[in-house]
C-alpha positions, 0 to 999 in steps of 0.5 A: 712662312716669314714673320710678316706673313705669320702676322698677317695671317694671325691678324686675319684669323683674329679679325675673322673670329671676332666678327664670326662670334657675332655674325653668321659666316654667310653675312661676313664680307671681305671688306669688313674683314679686311678693315678689322684685320687692318689689311687691304682686300688684295692682301686677304685674297693673297691668302684665301679665295673667300671667307668660306676658304678662310673658315674651312682653313680655321675649322680644319686646323682646329679639328687637327689640333683637337685630334692631335690632342686625343690620346692614341686615337688609333686605339678607337677600336681597342679602347674606345672609352679611353679615346672618347674621354680624351676626345671630350677633354680635347674638345673642352680645351678648345670649346670657345673656338669650336663654338665660334667656328662651328656655329649656325650653318657650320655645325653639321661639319663638326662631327664629319671632320672629327670622324674623318680625322680620327679615321685617318689616324686609325688607318695610318696605324691599321691600313688593312682596315681602310676597306673593311666595311665592318670596321668603317661602320663601327668607327662611324658609329662610335665616333658619331654616336659618342659625339651626338650622345655627348653634345645632345645630353651634356646639358640635361645629364650629370656629366660624370654619369653621362660619360660613364654611360657613353663609356660603358656603351663603347665597351660593347663595341670594342674589338 
């Protein structure tokens, strides 16, 4: 990718995030996005099919960035507490971006993308687990359970106590 293309993509990303921070995804038009990014609509369409394609691209990049910053995600089955704490740290470092990209109608995609990405890391190291229904179910339970337990209780519980409770629960599930 050349410098001009990088600048154009950055301009599109920044314009999208600015608009998305105050507007639902479904209400964003290519016209307003192109105006904010100071590009033509044709230039936008050279890079993306529509705003949903752009949103998906940014969401996937954000999740990949988060998962890449999780310490040893492939250890989810052996040391889930460590992976969970690392996951929370990676999310915290990207919280404002996550809040924008996964707000309103996009919220449900967040745990699904995290689950898929962590499972992919586990299956890279342990391909024999890919078709094991017990392992797949355990991974789903750990990832989704941790995610929802943390998100749904972080505002009503003491952070340290919440993390310890989730961590202790995960120890029971470790292989």
